[in-house]
C-alpha positions in Angstrom: 0.0 0.0 0.0 1.4 3.4 -1.0 1.4 6.2 1.5 1.1 9.9 0.5 2.3 12.0 3.5 0.4 15.1 4.4 1.9 15.5 7.8 4.0 12.6 8.9 7.6 13.9 9.3 10.5 11.7 10.2 11.9 14.5 12.3 10.9 18.1 13.0 13.4 20.9 13.8 10.9 23.7 14.2 8.3 24.3 16.9 5.4 25.0 14.5 4.1 24.2 11.0 3.3 27.0 8.6 2.4 25.3 5.4 -1.3 25.3 6.3 -4.2 27.8 6.9 -6.1 28.2 10.1 -8.7 30.4 11.8 -9.7 30.6 15.5 -6.9 28.3 16.6 -4.1 29.3 19.0 -1.0 29.7 16.8 2.6 30.6 17.2 3.5 33.4 14.7 0.6 32.2 12.5 1.7 28.6 12.6 0.2 25.6 14.3 2.5 24.5 17.1 4.1 21.1 17.3 3.2 19.3 20.6 6.2 19.9 22.9 5.0 17.1 25.2 5.0 14.5 22.4 8.1 16.0 20.7 10.1 15.0 23.8 9.0 11.4 23.2 10.0 11.5 19.5 6.4 11.9 18.3 5.7 14.7 15.8 2.1 15.9 16.2 0.1 19.1 15.8 -1.4 20.8 18.8 -4.9 22.0 17.9 -6.3 24.5 20.5 -9.5 26.2 19.4 -10.1 29.7 20.7 -13.2 29.2 22.9 -14.5 32.7 22.5 -15.2 32.0 18.8 -18.0 29.9 17.5 -16.1 27.8 14.9 -12.5 26.8 14.3 -10.9 25.6 11.1 -7.6 24.5 9.7 -6.7 23.3 6.3 -3.8 21.2 5.3 -2.6 21.3 1.7 -2.0 18.0 -0.1 1.6 19.2 -0.7 3.7 22.2 0.4 3.3 23.8 -3.0 -0.5 23.9 -2.5 -0.8 22.1 -5.9 -3.7 19.7 -6.6 -3.2 15.9 -6.9 -5.4 13.4 -8.6 -5.8 9.9 -7.2 -6.7 7.2 -9.7 -8.3 4.8 -7.3 -10.2 4.9 -4.0 -8.0 6.2 -1.2 -8.4 6.8 2.5 -7.2 9.6 4.7 -5.6 8.1 7.8 -4.6 9.9 11.0 -4.4 9.6 14.8 -5.9 11.9 17.4 -5.0 12.1 21.1 -7.4 14.0 23.4 -7.9 14.1 27.1 -11.6 14.9 26.6 -14.4 13.7 24.2 -14.4 15.8 21.0 -16.4 16.0 17.8 -15.1 17.5 14.6 -15.7 17.5 10.8 -13.4 16.7 7.9 -14.1 17.7 4.3 -12.0 17.8 1.1 -11.6 20.7 -1.4 -10.5 20.6 -5.0 -8.6 23.2 -7.0 -11.8 24.9 -8.0 -12.8 25.5 -4.3 -15.5 22.8 -4.4 -16.0 21.1 -1.1 -17.0 17.5 -0.4 -19.7 16.5 2.1 -18.6 16.5 5.8 -17.3 13.4 7.5 -17.9 13.3 11.2 -15.1 12.3 13.6 -15.8 11.6 17.3 -13.6 10.8 20.3 -15.8 9.2 22.9 -15.1 8.8 26.7 -13.7 5.3 26.1 -11.2 6.7 23.6 -9.6 9.5 25.6 -6.0 9.5 26.7 -4.9 7.1 23.9 -4.0 7.6 20.2 -7.2 6.9 18.4 -6.7 5.9 14.7 -9.1 6.9 12.0 -9.4 6.0 8.3 -12.0 7.8 6.2 -12.6 7.8 2.5 -11.3 10.7 0.5 -14.4 12.1 -1.1 -12.7 14.1 -3.8 -10.1 12.2 -5.8 -9.6 14.5 -8.8 -7.5 17.7 -8.3 -7.6 17.3 -4.5 -6.0 20.4 -3.0 -7.0 20.7 0.7 -8.1 18.6 3.7 -10.2 20.8 6.0 -10.7 20.1 9.7 -13.4 22.1 11.6 -15.6 22.1 14.6 -17.2 24.1 17.3 -14.5 26.2 19.0 -16.8 26.7 22.1 -17.3 22.9 22.5 -14.0 21.4 21.4 -11.2 21.1 23.9 -7.6 21.0 22.7 -6.4 17.8 20.9 -3.3 16.6 19.1 -3.2 15.0 15.7 -0.4 13.1 13.9 0.5 10.8 11.0 -1.9 12.4 8.5 -1.5 10.4 5.3 -3.5 9.3 2.3 -3.2 5.5 1.7 -3.5 4.4 -1.8 
C-alpha cells in the first residue's frame, strides 16, 4: 500500500508548521505548534487548541507544500491519529482546486477513547484535483487535541 504523506515527518526541527491555513486556533507566529509534550517522546504531532470565545475553528492542510492539486486514480483513505484528554467532535471535508467542497465526514472521540492515540481511516471524497483537507468544529465545545500521522493511503 502506497502512503502519501500530508503531515508525517520523520523529524521536526521547528516548533510550528506554517504550510497550512487556520482560523480561530491558537498559533505561534501564524503557525500551528508542534506538541512539545510528544516531541520530547519523538512523536511529531500538531497541537490543535481552538479559541473558545469564537463559534467555529478551522484548519486546512494542503496536499503538498506547494499547494498544488493531486489526482488519485483509485479509491483512497485519509488516515490519522488523534490524542485527546476529553471527548471531541469534529468534521473533515475535502476541497479541490476549483474550491468545491465535499460533504462533511464526522469524527468523534468518545469517553472510552480519551488519553490514547485513536486511529481513523476515512474515504477521500474528492479524488480529482484534490488540494486541501479541511478540519473544523465548534470552538466553544471542542477542547484541545493533538493530531499526527496524517496520510493518504492508496
